[in-house]
C-alpha positions in Angstrom: 0.0 0.0 0.0 1.2 3.5 -0.9 0.7 6.2 1.7 1.6 9.7 0.7 1.4 13.1 2.2 1.2 15.9 -0.4 -1.0 18.7 -1.5 -0.6 19.8 -5.1 -1.9 23.2 -6.0 -4.9 21.5 -7.7 -6.3 18.0 -7.7 -8.8 16.9 -10.3 -10.5 13.6 -9.7 -12.2 12.7 -13.0 -15.1 10.4 -13.9 -16.4 9.4 -10.5 -19.8 8.3 -9.2 -20.4 11.0 -6.6 -22.3 10.7 -3.3 -22.1 14.2 -2.0 -23.2 13.4 1.6 -26.6 15.0 1.2 -28.6 13.6 -1.7 -30.3 10.3 -1.6 -28.8 9.3 -5.0 -25.5 9.5 -6.8 -24.4 11.4 -9.9 -22.3 9.7 -12.6 -19.4 11.0 -14.7 -18.5 13.7 -12.2 -15.3 15.7 -12.0 -14.2 17.2 -8.7 -11.7 20.0 -8.5 -9.7 20.7 -5.3 -7.6 23.8 -4.8 -5.6 24.0 -1.6 -7.8 22.6 1.3 -11.1 23.2 -0.4 -13.4 21.7 -3.0 -13.9 24.5 -5.6 -15.7 22.7 -8.4 -18.1 19.8 -8.9 -19.2 19.3 -12.5 -20.7 16.7 -14.8 -18.7 18.5 -17.6 -14.9 17.9 -17.8 -13.0 20.3 -15.6 -10.1 22.0 -17.4 -6.8 20.8 -16.2 -4.9 24.1 -17.0 -1.2 24.3 -16.6 0.1 20.8 -15.8 2.6 22.3 -13.2 1.1 21.8 -9.7 -1.9 19.9 -11.1 -2.5 16.3 -10.2 -5.2 14.4 -12.2 -6.7 11.2 -10.9 -8.8 8.9 -13.1 -11.6 7.7 -10.8 -12.7 5.2 -13.5 -16.3 5.4 -12.4 -15.6 4.5 -8.8 -17.7 5.8 -5.9 -16.4 9.1 -4.3 -17.9 10.2 -1.0 -17.0 12.6 1.8 -14.6 11.3 4.5 -16.2 9.4 7.3 -16.8 10.8 10.7 -17.2 9.4 14.2 -19.2 11.4 16.8 -18.0 9.5 19.8 -14.4 8.5 19.9 -11.9 8.3 22.8 -8.6 8.7 20.9 -6.5 8.4 24.0 -8.8 5.8 25.6 -8.9 3.8 22.3 -5.2 3.8 21.9 -4.3 2.8 25.5 -5.5 0.2 28.0 -6.1 0.6 31.7 -2.6 -0.6 32.5 -1.2 2.1 30.2 -3.2 4.7 32.1 -2.3 3.5 35.6 1.4 2.5 35.0 2.6 3.7 31.7 4.7 6.8 31.1 2.8 9.9 30.1 4.7 10.2 26.9 3.6 6.7 25.8 0.0 7.7 26.3 0.3 10.5 23.9 2.5 8.5 21.5 -0.1 5.8 21.3 -2.8 8.4 20.8 -0.9 10.0 17.9 -0.4 6.6 16.3 -4.1 5.8 16.6 -5.0 9.2 15.1 -3.1 8.2 11.9 -4.7 4.7 11.9 -8.1 6.3 12.1 -7.4 8.6 9.2 -6.2 5.6 7.2 -9.6 4.0 7.9 -11.1 6.9 6.1 -12.2 8.9 9.2 -11.4 12.5 8.4 -13.3 14.1 11.3 -14.0 12.9 14.8 -15.5 14.2 18.0 -13.5 13.1 20.9 -15.6 12.6 24.0 -13.0 12.3 26.7 -9.2 12.7 26.7 -6.5 15.3 26.4 -6.7 15.5 22.6 -6.6 19.3 22.1 -2.7 19.2 21.8 -3.0 16.3 19.4 -5.5 18.2 17.3 -3.2 21.2 17.2 -0.3 19.1 16.0 -2.4 17.5 13.3 -3.9 20.8 12.2 -0.3 22.2 11.9 0.7 19.2 9.8 3.2 17.8 12.2 1.3 14.5 12.4 -1.4 12.9 10.3 -4.8 12.3 11.7 -8.4 13.4 11.5 -9.9 16.7 12.3 -10.7 16.6 16.0 -13.5 18.2 18.1 -12.0 17.7 21.6 -14.1 17.6 24.8 -11.0 17.2 26.9 -11.5 15.5 30.3 -14.8 13.7 31.0 -16.3 15.5 34.0 -17.8 13.2 36.6 -19.0 13.3 40.2 -17.3 11.3 42.8 -18.3 7.6 42.3 -19.6 8.5 38.9 -18.9 7.0 35.5 -15.6 8.8 35.0 -14.3 8.4 38.5 -11.3 6.2 37.8 -9.8 6.5 41.3 -9.3 3.5 43.5 -12.0 2.7 46.0 -9.6 3.5 48.9 -8.5 6.8 47.5 -9.5 9.9 49.5 -11.6 12.3 47.4 -9.9 15.5 46.5 -12.7 17.4 48.3 -11.5 15.8 51.6 -7.8 16.6 50.9 -7.0 13.7 48.6 -5.0 13.8 45.4 -6.3 13.7 41.9 -6.3 10.3 40.3 -3.9 9.3 37.5 -6.8 9.7 35.1 -7.2 13.3 36.2 -3.4 14.0 36.1 -3.4 13.1 32.4 -6.6 15.0 31.7 -8.6 12.0 30.8 -11.2 12.6 33.5 -12.0 15.3 36.0 -13.9 14.6 39.2 -15.9 17.7 40.4 -18.6 17.8 43.0 -20.9 20.8 43.7 -21.7 23.8 41.6 -18.5 25.8 42.2 -16.2 22.8 41.3 -18.4 21.9 38.3 -18.1 25.4 37.0 -14.3 25.3 37.4 -14.1 21.9 35.7 -16.0 23.1 32.7 -14.0 26.3 32.4 -10.8 24.3 32.8 -11.7 22.2 29.8 -12.6 25.2 27.7 -9.3 26.8 28.7 -7.5 23.7 27.4 -9.2 23.8 24.1 -12.5 21.9 24.4 -15.0 22.5 21.6 -17.8 21.0 23.6 -18.2 19.7 27.2 -18.7 16.1 28.2 -20.5 15.3 31.5 -21.3 11.8 32.8 -24.8 11.7 34.2 -25.4 8.0 34.8 -23.9 4.6 35.2 -21.8 2.8 32.6 -20.4 -0.5 31.7 -16.7 0.4 32.0 -17.0 2.1 35.4 -16.6 0.3 38.7 -18.8 2.0 41.2 -22.1 2.9 39.5 -25.1 0.7 38.5 -26.7 1.7 35.3 -29.7 3.0 37.2 -27.9 5.7 39.1 -28.6 9.4 38.6 -25.4 11.4 38.6 -25.1 15.1 39.2 -27.9 17.2 40.6 -30.0 19.4 38.3 -28.2 22.5 39.7 -24.8 21.0 38.9 -25.9 20.2 35.3 -27.4 23.6 34.8 -24.2 25.2 36.0 -22.2 23.2 33.4 -24.7 24.1 30.7 -24.5 27.8 31.6 -20.7 27.8 31.6 -20.6 26.1 28.2 -23.3 28.3 26.7 -21.3 31.4 27.9 -18.5 30.2 25.6 -21.0 29.6 22.7 -21.0 25.8 22.9 -23.0 23.0 24.4 -22.9 20.1 26.9 -23.1 16.4 25.8 -23.8 13.8 28.4 -23.1 10.1 28.9 -26.5 8.7 30.1 -28.6 5.6 29.3 -31.8 5.7 31.3 -35.1 7.5 31.0 -34.7 9.4 34.3 -31.2 10.4 33.5 -32.1 11.6 30.0 -35.0 13.6 31.3 -32.9 15.3 33.9 -30.3 16.1 31.2 -32.9 17.6 28.8 -34.5 19.6 31.6 -31.1 21.1 32.5 -30.4 22.2 28.9 -28.1 19.5 27.6 -28.0 19.4 23.8 -26.6 15.9 23.0 -27.5 12.6 24.7 -24.6 10.2 24.3 -25.8 6.6 24.2 -29.4 6.5 25.5 -29.7 2.7 24.9 -32.0 2.1 27.8 -34.5 4.9 26.9 -38.2 4.1 26.7 -40.5 5.3 23.9 -41.8 8.3 25.9 -38.2 9.4 26.4 -37.3 9.1 22.8 -40.3 11.1 21.8 -39.3 13.8 24.3 -35.8 13.9 22.7 -37.5 14.5 19.3 -39.8 17.1 20.7 -37.0 19.1 22.3 -34.9 18.7 19.2 -32.0 17.2 21.2 -29.4 15.1 19.5 -29.1 11.4 20.2 -25.5 10.4 19.6 -25.8 6.6 19.6 -23.6 3.6 18.9 -24.7 0.3 17.3 -23.3 -1.7 20.1 -22.9 -5.5 20.0 -21.8 -7.4 23.1 -18.4 -8.4 21.7 -17.4 -4.8 21.0 -16.2 -4.6 24.6 -14.9 -7.2 27.0 -15.0 -7.0 30.7 -13.1 -9.2 33.2 -15.8 -9.3 35.9 -19.5 -10.4 35.7 -20.9 -7.2 37.0 -19.6 -5.0 34.2 -20.2 -7.8 31.6 -23.9 -7.8 32.7 -24.1 -4.0 32.3 -22.7 -4.2 28.9 -25.2 -6.9 27.9 -28.1 -4.9 29.2 -27.0 -1.8 27.2 -26.6 -3.8 24.0 -30.1 -5.3 24.3 -31.6 -1.8 24.0 -29.9 -0.8 20.7 -32.3 -2.0 18.1 -35.4 -0.8 19.9 -34.1 2.7 20.5 -33.0 3.0 16.9 -36.6 2.1 15.8 -38.1 4.7 18.1 -35.6 7.3 16.9 -36.7 6.8 13.3 -40.3 6.7 14.2 -40.2 10.1 15.9 -37.6 11.8 13.6 -34.9 12.2 16.3 -31.7 13.9 15.1 -29.4 10.9 15.4 -25.6 10.9 15.2 -23.3 7.8 14.9 -20.2 6.9 16.9 -18.3 4.0 18.3 -17.2 4.7 22.0 -14.5 2.0 21.8 -12.4 2.2 25.0 -9.4 0.7 26.7 -9.0 -2.1 24.2 -6.4 -1.0 21.6 -6.5 -4.3 19.7 -10.2 -3.6 19.0 -9.6 -0.1 17.5 -10.1 -1.3 13.9 -13.6 -2.4 14.9 -14.5 1.3 14.1 -14.9 0.4 10.5 -17.0 -2.7 11.2 -19.3 -0.6 13.5 -19.7 2.0 10.7 -20.9 -0.7 8.3 -23.2 -2.1 11.1 -25.2 1.1 11.0 -26.8 -0.4 7.8 -28.5 -3.0 10.0 -30.7 -0.3 11.4 -31.0 2.2 8.6 -31.0 2.1 4.8 -27.5 2.2 3.4 -27.9 5.7 2.1 -29.4 6.9 5.4 -26.4 5.4 7.1 -23.9 7.1 4.8 -25.6 10.4 5.3 -25.3 10.0 9.1 -21.6 9.0 8.8 -20.9 12.2 6.8 -23.2 15.3 6.7 -25.3 14.2 9.6 -22.6 13.9 12.2 -21.1 17.2 10.8 -24.3 19.0 11.7 -23.8 18.0 15.3 -20.1 18.9 15.3 -20.9 22.4 14.0 -23.0 23.1 17.1 -19.7 24.0 18.7 -20.1 27.5 17.1 -17.0 29.6 17.3 -15.3 26.9 19.2 -15.3 25.0 15.9 -11.9 25.9 14.4 -12.9 24.3 11.1 -15.8 26.7 10.4 -14.0 28.1 7.3 -15.6 25.3 5.2 -18.4 22.8 5.3 -17.7 19.3 6.8 -19.2 16.1 5.6 -20.1 17.1 2.1 -18.5 17.3 -1.4 -19.6 20.6 -2.7 -18.1 24.0 -3.6 -16.7 25.6 -0.5 -16.4 22.4 1.5 -13.3 21.1 3.0 -11.6 18.7 0.6 -12.0 15.5 2.8 -13.0 12.5 0.7 -12.5 8.9 0.0 -12.6 6.9 -3.3 -14.3 3.5 -2.8 -13.9 0.3 -4.7 -17.4 -0.9 -4.6 -20.8 0.7 -4.0 -21.6 1.4 -0.3 -25.2 2.3 -1.2 -25.7 -1.2 -2.6 -23.5 -3.0 -0.1 -22.4 -0.9 2.9 -20.1 -3.7 4.1 -17.4 -2.4 1.7 -16.6 0.4 4.2 -15.7 -2.3 6.8 -12.4 -3.0 4.9 -10.8 0.3 4.2 -7.4 -1.1 3.6 -8.7 -3.1 0.6 -11.6 -0.8 -0.6 -10.3 2.8 -0.1 -7.7 3.3 -2.8 -7.7 7.1 -2.3 -8.0 9.2 0.9 -7.8 13.0 0.8 -8.0 15.1 3.9 -7.7 18.9 3.8 -6.8 18.8 0.2 -3.9 16.5 1.0 -3.5 13.1 -0.4 -2.8 10.8 2.5 -3.3 7.5 0.7 -3.2 6.7 -3.0 -3.2 3.2 -4.6 -5.3 4.2 -7.6 
C-alpha cells in the first residue's frame, strides 16, 4: 500500500460516481476540483486541467467518491491505551499511542471525529499544523464526573480531593475530571474550555466500563448540570452527556443538555421527548463483543446496554430524532479497527444511504454546534460541494448497494484525501 502526504496546487478527480453526503442518489461521470484545502468545483462536464505544473489528475474510472467518514463519539486516548497504560505507563507513551491511533483512524477513512474524553486538544493542534497525520478533532478534553460517577477512575480506597486527597492518575493526564458541587463543576467546565475543548462532556449515569455505578444511578444534581450548561453556553458551545436511562435523560434535557450520548435504555416516551425538544441522540450500534470486561458485573451491564440498541433506533426513526453515529470504543487498543465494522453495522438499522448520510453530513451538523469553538468553520464538513473542506475517499465498490465495503478500508479505499492533502493513494 502506498501512503503519501502531499498537497498539489490543484487536484482533479475525474469520472467518479459522486455521493455528496446530502442527496439520496449519486451522480455519474462527475469531475471534482480541489484547490488547496477546499473543493472548488463539482461538475458533470470535464474540468479544465490548466497548466500541468502543480496539477494532479486522478482517473476515478467510475468509482464511488464520497465525503470522508466521521465518528461522533471516539476516545482517541482511551482507544489507543488500555487501563494498565493509564495506571502504570509513562505519560509520553499515552500521547505517542494516541498520535499513532489518530493516523490509523485517518487511514480507515475517518477524516473528522468528535473526541468525548481525553487530552486531545494538543494532538488536534499538532495534526492541524501538519506535524502529524490524523483526522480533524473536536475535543471535549476531560470527561467531567461526580465522585463515584462513570468517569471516577480513582481506586475505591483513594480519598476524594474534596477531603484533601490527590487527583487520580486519570485526572493527572486530563482523561477525566472529578468535580462535586456547583463551584467545582463550573471550574471543571471552564478548565476544559481553557484547554481547548470545543464542547463539554458530563457523565450523568452509570456505565459498563466504570466500577462503582449501577446503570440505574442518577449522577449530578439538576443544579450542577445547569451550571455546566451555563458555563458552556457562555462560551458559545454545548454540553453532551453520557447517560442511558429515561430518568437520567429527562434530567439532562430539563437542564439544557443538547446531546445525549448513548441512550440505549431509553423508553418510547423518552425518545419522543428527545425528538420534541430537538435534542441530538448520539448513539452507537453496540454488539456485546465490541467490549470485553473481566468481571461479571460489568459484563452484565454491557449486555443490558446492547439489548436496547435495536429498539431505541426504531423509536428514533419513528419520531424523527436527530441521530448521530459513533463508536465509543475504549481501553482495548486491539479492537480499535472495529470502528470500520461498526460503521458498516449502521446499515443493520437504517437504509444504506441513510447510514452514509449520518456518517458524513449528519454527524457534521452535530459537530458544528460548537459554534465559534469550531476551528474548522471556514468550510463545510461532511459534504462534497463547492466551498467544502476537501475531505473525501474513493471507494472500490458501491456502499449504497453494499455498505459492508466500508468495513475493509485497507482493501476498498484506494484514495483518501483530507484537507486537500493526499494521505493514501493506490489508484
